[in-house]
N, C-alpha and C positions, 0 to 999 in steps of 0.2 A: 744170725748169731751176732754180727757186728752191731746191728741196731739195738739188740737186747743187752749189750755190754757183756756178752759171753766170750768175746775175744777182742783183740785190738789190731792195730795196723802192724805191730812189730812181728807178728808171726802166727804160728799155728798151722794146722793142716787137717784135712778131712780125707778119709779113704774108705773104699768099699772093696770087698772081695766079691767077685762074680765068677763062679767056677774056679778056674786056676789062674785068673787074672786079678791084678790089683789096679784100681783106679784111684789116683791121689791128686789132690790139688797141688799146683806147682809151687816151687820156691817163690817167695815174694808175693803170694796171693793177697796179703794184706797191704804191704807197702806199695806195690805197683798196681794192683788191680782193685784195691780198697774193698776186697771181698765181693766184688761184682765179677766173679770168675768167668772168663771166656771159656766155654766148653772145649774149644779147640786147643786150650793150653793144658788140659788135664793130662797128666802123665799116666801112661798105660804100660804095664809089663806083666810078665809071667811070674808066678810065685816059685816055680821050680828051677829058676836060675837067677843069676845076679846081673843080667844085662841092664835092667832098669837103673842100676847104680851109676851107669855111665851116661844117663840122660842128663843134660845140663839143667833141666827144669826140675829134677828130682829133689824133693824137699830134704832139708837137713835132718829132720827126724824120721825120714823115710825108712831107715834101717830098723827103727823100732817098730814101725808098722809091719815090715816084712817078717821080723822074728816072731811077732805075735801071731800073724796069720799062719805061719809055718808050724807053729807049735800048739795052736788052739783051733781045732777044726770048727768049733761053733762060733768063732769070731768072724763076723761078716761086715762090721763097720767099726771105724775108730775115729774119734775126734780128739785132736790135741788142740787145746785152746788156752786162752789167758783170761778167764772170767774175773771180772772186777773185784768181787768180794772174796773169791778163793785165793787170789794172788798174795794177800798178806800171809796166808798160811804157807804158801809155797816159799815165800821169802824167808819166813822164820823156820822152815822145815818142821812145821807142826801139823799133826794129823787133824782131820775134821771128823769129830764124833757126830753121830746122828742126834739132833735135838728135835727134829720134826718127825712125826710118825711116817710121813711119806718117804723118808730117807733111811728108815731102819733096814730096808731090804738091801742096802748097799754096805751096811756095817760101817766100821771106821774106815775112812778114806786114808790109807797109809801113804807115807812119804817114801818115795824112791830115792835112794842115796844119790847125791849129786854126781854128775858126769857131764862133760860138754855135750851140747845138743846134737852135734853131728857124729858123735862117737859110737863105736861098737860097744863101748863100756856102758853107755846109757841104755842101749838096746838090751844088753845082758842084764842090767840092773832091773829094767822093767820086767823082763821075762822072769827073773827070780822072785820079784815081789808079786807077780801075778799068779804064780803057782799056788794052787789051793783055792783059787777063786773061779774055777771052771763052772761051778753051778750058778754063780751070779751071772756069768755071761749067758748061760743057757736060759735063765729065768728072766733077766732084764738087762743088766749092765754091771760091769766091774769098773770102778773108778780108782785112779791113782793120782797122787800129787807128785809132780817132778820138782825136787828141791831147787829153789831159785829160778823156777821156770814157768810152770803152768800145770794144767790138768791133762790127763791122758785117760780117756774113757773107751772101753771096749764093749761091744754089744753084738747081739744076734741080728740087729736091725738098725738102720740109720736113724729112724724116728725115735726109737727107744734110747739110742745113744745121745741124741740131742736132748731128749727129756731128762736124762741123767745129768748131763752137763748143767742144765738149768736148775735142777733140784739141788745139786751139790752147791752151786753158787748161792742159792737162796738160803740153804742151810748154813753156809758160811756167814752170810749176812746176819742171820738170827743169832749166831754165836757172838759176832762182833757187836751187834746192837744190844745184847743183854748187858754189856758193860756200861751202857748208859742208863739202865733201869735202876731205880732205888732198891 
């Protein structure tokens, strides 16, 4: 993801649900590990309690991952990233409409109202914006833009999740690049 400019050193996280456990990249995966994540630092916890919140390596956006897994049984993978071309939309709190045929399946990538990254408010805002997108999770992925922050993509599979992050990023590039066309 880092080499493809789908995220940066300042943050992001990747998680997967396996049974009743969550596996999530640790806090500072970008800044301290440069996305060459040591498997021994992956934070592991149960979904049926909040013990994982006490792990010092637990990611700031981890609450958002937990709330999604607890409320959407088909969600098996989440990528929160800072894709190069999608970030201007996040900064401006502007949704990304599909301009490429390959992105029509995601519909408009909506903006989640701003809340601090570490907050329960952000988790609640993500949950509220995700309601009604269950079929997208089951079919491929559901993507959201976090205002002033990055993207948050939920899928039934980690590979499809990554595929969606890249498609959203390139779709954003096409919107931006159209401004340069006569």
